[in-house]
N, C-alpha and C positions, 0 to 999 in steps of 0.2 A: 317226348316231354318238351314243353314249350321253351324252357330255359335253355336247353342245349341247342334247340333249333333256331331261336330268334334272339339269342343273347351272345355277348362276347365279353371278355375281360378287358376293362379299360385300364388306363395307366395306373390307377390306384389299386388295381387287383380286384375290383368289384365287377359284378356282372353289369354290362351295358346293353342297351337295346340295339338290335339289328333288324332292319326292315325285312319282313317275310318275303321270300322269293319262291317262285314256283319250282319245285324240285324236278318237275317233268315238263319242261317247256314244249309248247306245241309247234309243229311245223305250219307254214302257211296253209297247206292243204288240210291239215287237221283242224286248224282254226276255222276255216271256211265251212267244213262239214259240221263241226260242233255248233257254229252259229246258225247254220241253216236249220238244224234240228231244234235249237233253242228258240229261234224266232217263230218257227212253225208251232211249237208248243204254246207260246204265248198268244199267237193268233187264235188258236182254238180256245184258250182260256178267256180271251176277250169276248168271243162269241157267246160263251156260256155265262160268264159273270165278270164284269170288268173290275169288280172289287178285288179280284185275285191279282190284279196288276199293281196293287198297292197295299202290301201287308207290312205292318209295323209292330214290333214287340213293345209293350208298354215300358216306359222308362223305369217304372217302379221295380221291374224285374232285376235291374242292375243297381238298385238303390244302395245296397251295402258296398258294392265296389266303388261307386261314385262317391260315397261318403268317405271311403278310405283315401281316394285320390284327393278329395278336398282337404282332408286332414294333413296329408303329405304336403300339399301346396302351402298350407298355413305354416307348418313347421319349417319348411324350407325357406319361406319368405322371411320368417323371423331370423333364421340363421344367416341368410344371405345379407340381410340389412345390417347385421352386426359384424360378420366375419369375412365377407367377400370384398376385396379391395376394389374391384371393378364396379361393383354395385354401389359401394359407398362413394366412389369417385363420381359416378353418374348422378347420384342424388345431390351431391355437393354442387355439381355443374348445372343442375336444373332446380334451383331453389324455388320454393313456393312464396308468392307474395303474401304479405301480412294482410288480414289475419288468417288467411287460408292455412298457413303453416301450423296454426293452433288446432286445426280440426282433422288434418290428415297425417297420422303418425307414420314413421318411417316404414315399419313392417307392413302397413296397409298399402303404402305406395309400391313397395316391392311386390306385394301380392298382386296388385293390378298389373304391374309390368310382367310378372310371371304368367298371369292369365293370358295376356296378349301374346306372349311367346308360345304358350300352349296352343292358342287358337291357330297361329301360323303353322305350328308343327302338325296339328290335327288336319289342317287343310291339305298339307303336303302328303301326309300319310293316307288320308282318304282318297286323294287322287291316285296314289300308288296302287290302291286296291283294284282300281279299274284296269291297271296295266298288268296285274298278276297273271291273268290268263291271256290277254289279247295284245299286250304291248301298248305302244303309244298311239295307235291309229284306230281306236275303238269306234269313233263316230263314223268314219268312212266304212268300216267293216259291218257296222250294225244297220246300215240303211236297208230297209226291206226290199227284196228283189222286185216286188210289185210296184214300189214307189208310192204306196198308199198307206195311210195311218191305220193301224189295226183297230183303233177305237172309233174313229169317226168315218173312216173310209175315204177321206179326202186325200188328194195328192199332197205329198210332203214336199215343200219347197226347201230352199237353203236355210230357212229359219226353223227347221225342225229341232226338237229338243230331246236330250237323253233323259230317260226316267228309270229309276231302279225299282223293280217290283218288290224286291226284298233287299235290305242292306246287309247281306251276309256273304258278300264276295262274288255273287253271281253277276254277270254283265248287265248293264242297263239295256233298255229297249228304246227304239227310236220312234218318237211320236210327233205328230203335228203339235203346234202350240195349243190349238184348241183341244186336241185330244189329251195333252198333258194337263191342261187346266181342268178338264172334265174329270180326270182320274183323281187329281189332287182335291178338287172340290168335293168329290164323293167321300173321300176319307175324312174331310173336315166336317161334313154335315152328318155323317153316320157315326162318327166316333169323336165327339167334341173334346174328350180328354186328350186327344192326340193332336189338337190344333197346332200347338207350338212346334211339335216335331214336324208336322206336315209343312208348316210355313217355312221352317228351316230348310228342309230337304227340297222344297220347290225351287230354291235358288242355289242349291249346293253345286249343281253342275258347273256354274261359273266361278263361284267363290273358292272351290277347292283348288283351282289352278293359280290363284292370285299369288301365293307365296313363291311358287316355282317360277312364274313369269317374272316376278320382281327379282328373283335370284339371277335369271338370265339378263335382265335389264342392267343390274348392277355389275355383273361379271364382265359384260362386253361394252359397258358404258353407253348403252342405248338410252333413248328417251321415249316418253309416251307420244310426243309429237311425231317422231320417226315412225312409230307403229301406226298411228292414225293416218299419216300421209301415205304410207305404203299400202294400207288397206283401201284408202280412198282411190289411189291410183289403180289398184287391182279391180275395183268395181266400176271403173270408167270415169271417175270424177277428175276434173282438171287439178293438177297438183304442181306447185313450184318447189322443186327439191333444192334449188339454189346451185348445187354442184353435182356432177356425176357421182362423186364419192358419197355424198349425202344420200343420193338415190340408192346406191348399192348397199350402203349400211342399213338404210330403212327397210329395204326389201329383204335383207338378211334377217333382221329382227322379226319381221312378219313371218318369214319362213320358219324360224325357230319356234315361234308361238304356234304356228299351224302344225308343225311336226309334233309338238307336245300335246296339243289339245284335239287335233283333228278338225278344228273349226275352219269354215270358209272365211274369206276376208269380211264378208257382211256380218257373219256371226261374231267375229272379233270386234268389229265396230259396235255391235249391239252390246257386247260384254263391257267394252270400255265406257259406253254411255251409262250403263247400269251402275258402274262403279265410279262414275265421276272422273274418268281418266281421259275424256275426249275434249277437254277444254282447249280452245284455240290459243 
């Protein structure tokens, strides 16, 4: 039963969410064998029909559940705007200029804030699903032994991308950028009603880590400049760290991001650029 498995009692005595964890963690040898079989399976699928590499369930299937979630968000937004001291304090400290304040009611402002919090939570939770079976080194473990993309046959360089054939907890597969684009383009052109979902998932591999990387950044008082410099240094670019301590701290931040994501320094730089975090 999900409640007993994924919930706990919070301080108010009510059931609270607990992130699902694998009750049967795999050993390194078991992971290696599992992934070998998994990758071989999708290599055969790609030969027969590449559309099998991108299967998405229509969002309408979950319409009732999503409607309930939306209703809960609206209800909680109204309650928080009136009864939560922290929320009321934040609204007071961030006043709207006139006449904007006439058009944005308090409960709608809280609804927007809650949606943003939900987005960050979803990013972290979706990232955690990739670690359910494999831990935090999925990218490294999922590189095909042949070194070639199962879709295009081209050699995969350090800019390869992770792609989820189905978003049901199974691991992603490692494709070249061109192979990834080809699979995503296929789903977009053959199933127009799924365009918005496909577009979202095309960038999910990077976005899902943003909340967790920001948590690391805040916890250890790192900066985006440190991360950029460390990655520039790792790919051979000239970098002025100013002091040995700054260099050590920067490289530590990069190592933490690499351990979390499995990305190479070049991939981290690409991700920073895509998210506007690489400003000089």
